[in-house]
N, C-alpha and C positions, 0 to 999 in steps of 0.2 A: 504494499499499500504506499502511503506517504511517509516520508522521514522529513519532518519540518524541524522543530526546535530540538527533537530527540530527547526531551526530558522523560518521557514515558519509557522511551527505549533505554535510556541511562539507568532508570530504576529497574527494568527487566534484566538488564546486563548485571547490575549489582546483585540482584536476587540469584541469578544463575551462578555467578561467582561465589556467593556465599554458600551455595549448595554444591561447591567444588566441581563445577563444570570444567571438563578438560579443554574444551574449545567452544568458541561462540562465533557464529557467522550470522550477521545481520543482513537481511535481504529486503529491498524496498523497490517498488516500481518507480516511484517518483522521488528523487533526492533533491527536495527543496533546500534543505539545510539553512533554515533562518537563524536569526539571533533571538534568544529568549528575551522576554520582558524583564526589566529590572523591578524587583520588588523591594520592600523595606528590609527583608532578611536575605535576599539573594541578588548578587550582581548579575547583569546580563552576560550571556556566554554564547558563543557561536556553537551551532550543532557540530560542526567539523571538530571543534575542540573537545567537545563531550566525547564523541566517539574515539578520537585520537588518544585521549587520556585514558579511556576504558581499555585500550589495547585489543580491540576486536577488529576483525575484517569485515568490510561493508561491500556488498554487491547491489548495484543499482543499475537501471536501464538508462539509456540516453533520451528518455522522453523529455528531459530538461536539458538542453545542449550545454555542454561544458567544453571550453577550448582545450587544446593539447597541453598548454602550460598548466592549467589547473589539474588536469588528469595526471601529468607527469609529477607535479608537486605533491600530489596526494597518493601516489601509487603504492606507498608502504602500507596503507590501510584501506584503499579504495579501489574497487574494480568497477568500471563501466562497460555494460554489455549493450551492444547495438540491437535494436529491435526493428530496424528498417525492413529487413526481409520478411519478418512475420507480418508487418503491416501491409507490405506490398502484396504478399500472397492472400491475405484476408480481402484486400480491395479487389484483386483479380478474381478470387472465388465468388465473391459477392456481386460481381458485375458480369460474370460469364453464365450464359444459359446452361443449366445443369450443374453449376458450380455450388459449392457448399463450404462455408466457414469450417464446418465440422471436419473436413478433410485435413485441417491443420492438426488435428489431434490424433489422427489415424497412425497406429504403429507406436504409440508413445505409452 
């Protein structure tokens, strides 16, 4: 789904670490990575900083474009996966007579 400020994700990661998880992979469709709001008891923090600090690897799609510099700078904790072929095939299948988007899931 969406990785926005990642406050909830940080809580989930901490819970899993407390439970002695051996590894954690965070997966999201849309990596928004916003800055959290400042409150009286917590300063604002970037989502990327939360995830980097947690020491987990994050996998997102390229539904929100990132330039090569951003991807390279964050390669230690972030993997961006292209979804262009999936969308192209979905468009093709939905616009072809006899086509079916369900064909995208055959053999999986």
